[in-house]
C-alpha positions as CSV (number, residue, x, y, z in Angstrom):
1,X,3.7,30.8,28.3
2,X,6.5,32.9,26.7
3,X,10.3,30.7,25.1
4,X,12.8,31.2,22.9
5,X,14.3,27.8,20.8
6,X,16.2,27.2,18.0
7,X,14.8,26.5,14.8
8,X,16.8,23.0,14.3
9,X,16.1,21.7,17.9
10,X,12.5,23.0,17.4
11,X,12.3,21.3,13.9
12,X,13.7,17.8,15.1
13,X,11.5,17.2,17.9
14,X,8.7,18.3,15.6
15,X,9.5,15.7,13.2
16,X,9.2,12.7,16.3
17,X,6.2,13.6,18.0
18,X,4.0,14.5,14.7
19,X,4.3,11.5,12.9
20,X,1.9,9.9,15.2
21,X,-0.9,12.2,14.5
22,X,-3.6,11.6,12.2
23,X,-4.2,14.0,9.6
24,X,-7.8,13.4,9.4
25,X,-9.4,12.7,12.9
26,X,-12.7,13.0,14.0
27,X,-11.5,14.7,17.3
28,X,-10.2,18.1,17.3
29,X,-7.6,17.6,19.6
30,X,-6.1,14.8,18.2
31,X,-4.6,16.8,15.4
32,X,-2.6,18.7,17.6
33,X,1.0,18.9,19.5
34,X,0.9,19.8,22.9
35,X,3.8,22.6,24.1
36,X,4.7,22.1,27.8
37,X,7.6,24.8,28.8
38,X,9.0,25.0,32.2
39,X,12.1,25.2,33.4
40,X,14.8,25.5,30.8
41,X,12.6,22.8,28.9
42,X,10.1,22.5,26.1
43,X,8.2,19.0,26.2
44,X,6.5,18.3,23.3
45,X,3.6,15.6,23.5
46,X,1.5,13.9,20.5
47,X,-1.0,11.1,20.8
48,X,-3.6,9.0,18.3
49,X,-4.8,7.3,21.3
50,X,-3.1,4.2,20.2
51,X,0.3,5.9,20.7
52,X,1.9,8.8,22.3
53,X,5.2,10.4,21.8
54,X,6.8,12.8,24.1
55,X,10.2,14.7,23.6
56,X,11.7,17.4,26.1
57,X,14.6,20.1,24.3
58,X,16.3,22.9,25.8
59,X,14.7,26.1,25.0
60,X,15.4,30.0,27.1
61,X,11.7,29.9,28.8
62,X,10.8,33.5,29.9
63,X,7.5,32.0,31.1
64,X,6.2,28.9,31.8
65,X,2.9,27.3,30.5
66,X,1.4,24.6,28.0
67,X,-0.9,24.5,24.9
68,X,-1.9,23.1,22.2
69,X,-1.5,24.0,18.6
70,X,-2.1,22.0,15.0
71,X,0.6,19.6,14.9
72,X,1.4,19.4,10.7
73,X,0.8,23.6,10.5
74,X,3.2,24.0,12.8
75,X,5.6,21.6,11.5
76,X,5.5,22.9,8.4
77,X,5.7,26.7,9.6
78,X,9.0,25.7,11.3
79,X,10.5,23.2,8.1
80,X,10.2,26.7,6.1
81,X,11.7,28.9,8.5
82,X,15.5,30.0,7.7
83,X,18.2,27.7,9.5
84,X,19.9,28.8,12.7
85,X,16.7,31.0,13.3
86,X,15.8,31.7,17.1
87,X,12.5,31.0,16.8
88,X,10.2,32.9,19.8
89,X,6.7,31.2,20.8
90,X,4.1,33.1,22.9
91,X,0.6,32.2,23.9
92,X,-2.1,34.9,23.7
93,X,-4.4,33.7,26.7
94,X,-7.2,36.3,25.9
95,X,-7.2,35.6,22.2
96,X,-6.4,32.0,22.4
97,X,-3.3,32.3,20.0
98,X,0.2,31.2,19.5
99,X,2.3,33.4,18.0
100,X,5.4,32.1,16.6
101,X,8.1,34.8,15.2
102,X,11.8,34.6,13.3
103,X,12.8,37.8,12.0
104,X,10.4,39.3,10.1
105,X,8.1,36.4,9.8
106,X,5.0,35.7,12.2
107,X,2.1,33.3,12.4
108,X,-0.7,33.0,14.5
109,X,-2.3,29.6,15.5
110,X,-5.5,28.9,17.0
111,X,-5.2,27.3,20.1
112,X,-7.1,24.3,22.0
113,X,-6.5,24.0,26.6
114,X,-3.6,21.5,27.2
115,X,-5.7,20.4,29.8
116,X,-8.1,18.1,27.7
117,X,-5.5,16.7,26.1
118,X,-5.6,13.1,26.3
119,X,-3.0,10.9,28.8
120,X,-1.5,7.9,27.6
121,X,-0.7,6.8,31.4
122,X,2.2,4.3,31.0
123,X,1.3,3.1,34.6
124,X,3.4,0.3,36.1
125,X,5.6,-1.3,34.2
126,X,6.4,-4.8,35.6
127,X,9.5,-5.3,33.7
128,X,12.2,-2.9,32.7
129,X,15.4,-3.8,30.4
130,X,18.1,-2.1,28.1
131,X,18.8,-3.3,24.8
132,X,21.4,-1.7,22.4
133,X,19.8,0.2,19.2
134,X,21.1,-1.7,17.2
135,X,19.8,-5.0,18.4
136,X,16.2,-4.0,18.7
137,X,16.5,-2.5,15.0
138,X,17.3,-5.7,13.9
139,X,14.6,-7.7,15.7
140,X,12.4,-5.2,14.0
141,X,14.0,-5.5,10.3
142,X,13.9,-9.1,10.3
143,X,10.2,-9.8,11.3
144,X,8.3,-7.1,10.6
145,X,8.1,-8.1,6.5
146,X,6.2,-11.0,7.8
147,X,3.2,-8.9,10.0
148,X,0.0,-9.6,8.7
149,X,-2.3,-6.4,7.4
150,X,-5.4,-8.7,7.7
151,X,-7.7,-7.1,10.2
152,X,-10.0,-9.8,11.1
153,X,-7.0,-11.6,12.4
154,X,-5.9,-8.7,14.5
155,X,-3.6,-10.7,17.0
156,X,-0.9,-11.3,13.7
157,X,-0.8,-7.7,13.4
158,X,2.3,-7.1,15.6
159,X,5.1,-8.3,16.6
160,X,5.1,-11.1,19.0
161,X,7.9,-10.4,21.7
162,X,8.6,-12.5,24.2
163,X,11.0,-14.7,26.7
164,X,11.7,-17.8,25.1
165,X,14.1,-20.5,25.2
166,X,16.9,-20.7,22.6
167,X,19.3,-23.2,21.3
168,X,19.5,-27.1,21.9
169,X,19.8,-29.6,24.2
170,X,22.2,-28.7,27.0
171,X,22.6,-25.3,25.1
172,X,19.4,-24.3,25.6
173,X,19.1,-20.4,27.3
174,X,17.4,-17.8,27.6
175,X,16.9,-15.6,25.0
176,X,14.1,-12.4,23.8
177,X,12.3,-13.8,20.5
178,X,10.7,-11.8,17.9
179,X,8.1,-13.5,15.9
180,X,5.8,-12.3,13.1
181,X,3.5,-14.4,10.8
182,X,0.6,-14.1,8.5
183,X,-0.1,-17.3,7.8
184,X,2.2,-18.0,4.7
185,X,5.5,-17.3,6.1
186,X,6.8,-16.9,9.3
187,X,9.9,-14.7,10.8
188,X,11.6,-15.5,14.1
189,X,14.5,-13.8,15.3
190,X,16.6,-13.9,19.1
191,X,19.1,-12.1,20.9
192,X,20.0,-13.0,24.5
193,X,17.9,-12.0,27.3
194,X,18.4,-8.6,28.6
195,X,18.9,-8.6,32.1
196,X,15.4,-7.3,33.8
197,X,13.9,-9.1,31.2
198,X,13.0,-12.4,33.1
199,X,9.5,-13.4,33.2
200,X,8.3,-10.7,31.3
201,X,4.8,-11.4,29.7
202,X,4.5,-12.1,25.9
203,X,3.3,-8.8,24.2
204,X,2.1,-8.3,21.0
205,X,3.4,-4.6,19.7
206,X,1.1,-3.8,17.1
207,X,2.3,-2.8,13.1
208,X,2.3,0.9,13.3
209,X,4.1,1.2,16.7
210,X,7.0,-1.3,15.5
211,X,7.5,1.6,12.4
212,X,7.5,3.8,14.1
213,X,10.2,2.2,16.3
214,X,12.0,1.7,13.9
215,X,12.4,5.4,12.6
216,X,13.0,6.7,15.7
217,X,15.8,4.5,15.9
218,X,17.1,4.1,12.6
219,X,20.5,6.6,13.3
220,X,20.2,6.2,16.9
221,X,23.3,4.7,18.9
222,X,22.2,4.9,22.1
223,X,20.8,2.3,24.1
224,X,16.4,1.9,24.2
225,X,14.9,1.5,27.5
226,X,12.3,-0.8,27.0
227,X,9.3,-1.2,29.8
228,X,6.5,-3.6,29.8
229,X,3.3,-4.2,31.2
230,X,-0.1,-6.3,30.2
231,X,-1.3,-4.0,28.3
232,X,1.4,-1.1,27.4
233,X,4.9,-1.2,26.4
234,X,7.6,2.0,26.4
235,X,11.1,2.8,24.6
236,X,12.7,5.7,25.9
237,X,15.1,6.6,22.6
238,X,17.7,9.1,24.0
239,X,15.2,12.3,24.7
240,X,12.0,10.4,23.2
241,X,9.6,8.5,24.7
242,X,7.2,6.4,22.8
243,X,4.4,4.7,24.7
244,X,2.3,2.2,22.6
245,X,-0.7,-0.2,23.6
246,X,-0.6,-3.6,23.1
247,X,-2.8,-5.7,21.1
248,X,-5.3,-7.7,23.3
249,X,-4.9,-10.8,21.8
250,X,-3.2,-13.9,21.9
251,X,-0.7,-14.8,19.8
252,X,-1.2,-18.3,18.1
253,X,1.1,-21.4,19.1
254,X,3.7,-20.4,16.6
255,X,5.8,-23.6,17.4
256,X,3.6,-26.1,15.9
257,X,4.2,-24.4,12.1
258,X,8.0,-24.5,12.2
259,X,9.1,-27.6,11.0
260,X,11.4,-30.4,12.8
261,X,11.6,-33.4,10.2
262,X,12.8,-31.5,7.4
263,X,15.9,-33.8,6.3
264,X,16.4,-32.5,2.7
265,X,18.9,-29.5,2.9
266,X,20.0,-27.6,0.2
267,X,22.5,-24.6,0.5
268,X,23.2,-22.1,-2.1
269,X,25.0,-18.5,-2.5
270,X,22.3,-16.4,-1.3
271,X,23.4,-13.9,-3.6
272,X,23.0,-15.6,-6.9
273,X,19.4,-17.0,-5.5
274,X,18.0,-13.7,-4.6
275,X,19.2,-12.3,-8.4
276,X,18.2,-15.7,-10.3
277,X,14.7,-15.2,-8.7
278,X,14.3,-11.6,-9.3
279,X,15.4,-12.6,-12.8
280,X,12.9,-15.4,-13.8
281,X,9.7,-14.1,-12.2
282,X,9.8,-11.2,-14.3
283,X,7.4,-13.1,-16.5
284,X,5.3,-14.1,-13.6
285,X,1.4,-12.8,-13.4
286,X,0.8,-10.3,-10.4
287,X,-2.0,-12.6,-9.1
288,X,0.2,-15.7,-8.7
289,X,4.0,-14.3,-8.1
290,X,4.6,-18.4,-8.4
291,X,8.2,-19.8,-9.3
292,X,9.3,-23.4,-9.2
293,X,11.9,-24.8,-7.7
294,X,13.2,-27.8,-9.1
295,X,16.3,-29.3,-7.2
296,X,18.1,-31.9,-8.4
297,X,21.6,-33.1,-7.3
298,X,23.7,-30.4,-6.6
299,X,21.4,-28.2,-9.5
300,X,18.5,-26.2,-9.0
301,X,16.4,-24.9,-11.8
302,X,14.1,-22.1,-11.0
303,X,11.4,-21.8,-13.7
304,X,7.8,-19.8,-14.4
305,X,5.2,-20.9,-16.4
306,X,2.5,-17.7,-17.2
307,X,0.3,-19.1,-20.0
308,X,-0.1,-14.8,-20.5
309,X,3.1,-13.8,-20.2
310,X,5.8,-16.4,-21.3
311,X,8.3,-18.7,-19.7
312,X,11.3,-18.5,-17.8
313,X,13.6,-20.5,-16.6
314,X,17.4,-20.2,-14.7
315,X,20.0,-22.7,-13.7
316,X,22.3,-22.3,-10.7
317,X,24.7,-24.3,-8.8
318,X,23.8,-25.6,-5.3
319,X,24.7,-28.0,-2.5
320,X,22.0,-31.0,-2.6
321,X,22.6,-34.4,-2.1
322,X,19.1,-35.6,-0.9
323,X,15.9,-36.8,-3.8
324,X,15.1,-34.8,-6.3
325,X,12.7,-32.4,-5.6
326,X,9.9,-30.0,-7.0
327,X,8.2,-27.4,-4.6
328,X,6.6,-24.2,-5.2
329,X,6.9,-21.0,-3.7
330,X,5.8,-17.0,-4.0
331,X,8.4,-15.2,-5.4
332,X,8.2,-12.0,-3.8
333,X,7.8,-14.3,-0.4
334,X,11.3,-15.8,-1.4
335,X,13.1,-12.5,-2.0
336,X,11.8,-10.8,1.3
337,X,13.2,-13.7,3.1
338,X,16.6,-13.8,1.1
339,X,16.8,-10.7,1.7
340,X,16.8,-10.5,5.9
341,X,20.0,-13.2,5.6
342,X,23.1,-11.8,6.5
343,X,25.3,-14.0,5.6
344,X,26.6,-15.3,1.9
345,X,24.6,-18.8,1.8
346,X,21.4,-19.3,2.7
347,X,20.3,-23.1,3.7
348,X,16.7,-24.6,2.5
349,X,15.5,-27.0,5.0
350,X,12.9,-29.1,2.6
351,X,10.6,-32.1,3.2
352,X,8.0,-32.6,0.3
353,X,6.0,-30.1,-2.1
354,X,3.0,-30.1,0.3
355,X,5.1,-29.1,3.5
356,X,6.8,-25.5,4.8
357,X,9.9,-25.2,4.3
358,X,12.7,-23.7,6.9
359,X,15.1,-21.2,5.6
360,X,18.4,-20.0,7.7
361,X,21.2,-18.0,6.8
362,X,24.3,-20.9,7.3
363,X,26.0,-18.9,9.4
364,X,23.7,-17.2,12.0
365,X,21.3,-19.4,13.7
366,X,19.6,-16.8,15.6
367,X,17.1,-16.4,12.8
368,X,14.8,-18.5,11.1
369,X,12.2,-17.8,8.3
370,X,9.4,-20.5,7.5
371,X,7.9,-20.6,4.0
372,X,4.2,-22.3,3.1
373,X,5.1,-23.7,-0.5
374,X,2.4,-23.0,-3.7
375,X,1.3,-25.3,-6.4
376,X,2.7,-24.7,-9.6
C-alpha cells in the first residue's frame, strides 16, 4: 500500500472516526483504525463493536492495500504535522510497519492485519429515509438531556425513535417522534414523518451513538440518510457513515406519564423564569437542589430554604388565574427543560403538588416536557 494525501483531509477524517475508538481496550485491534486504499480514495474505518464509523476521502493511490494502525497515535501525529503538508503513507508488509512521511518528518507505526478487523455489517435496512441535519440535530438537542444514565434500566439509556400520531382530533398526522426519559423528567419532540419512514420499527438509539451523531452533524448542512432495521441504525452524513447497534429492550409506554387532565395553566417569560430559578438555586444544597414555586393570581414566588446555607426568594409576574398552588421541583431539571424552549414564553400545565407537570413552548406544539415534582 502506498499513497499521498493532503494533511487537512487526513486530519478531518481521522477526527471523525477516532472518536469511537476506546483508549483502553482488551482487544488490541479495537485500538486501531483501518486504512484501505483503492482507486482514488482512502477509506477509514473504526469501531468499538457497538458503533462503527467509516469515511472515504480523496487520495493519490500508488498501490492499493489495507492495514490497521493505532488510531489515536496516528491522529496525534497528523495533528502535529504542518498545515498544507503532503503526507506519504507507505506499508512495509515484511516488517509489518506503516511509514508516514511529511517533509523531513518520518514516523513508523506497528500494524495489525486488516483481515482481522471486525466488520459491523449493517445488513438489510428495512426502512430508509432522509432528514435535514438541522431537523435531526433538533430532535437530539431537545431530548438527549433526559436520557437515563442508570445502567440497570438499560432500555432508558437512549432516545426512542419511532413513528407516531401527532396533533389532536381531525388534525392528527403521522410524525417521527423522539422520546427520552430518566424517570424524573421526560422529553418528547416530533417532526413530520419523512417519506420512507412509514411503518418503521420503534428503535432505541444508544446514548453513545446519540452523542457521536450529534458531533458529526454539528456543522453539517447536508441531508442525513437514515437506515433502520430491528437491530441496527445507520446514518450517512456527507462522506461519513455511522452504523450502530440498537438497545435490545422495550421502551416503556411513555404516554401513560404524559398528564392529560392538568387544568391549571401558568404562562411565564422564559428568560425571566430561568434567571430567577438560577439565582434562588444558588442557595440550594447539592443533594436536594429543590426550588419551591408558590403560584398565585398573576404572580410566582420562587423560594429555596437550605438549613445549612440560608434561604432565597424572588417574585416574578406570570399569567395565572387558577386556585393557588405550591409545588417543588429539582432546579437543575427545571433549567434543563426551560433551556430547550425556543419561544419567549413557557407554558406550565399543573394539577397538584404530587402530580407531574407538563411544560411546553407557548408558541410550539412539536415539543413537550414532563417533570415530576419534589417534596419541599
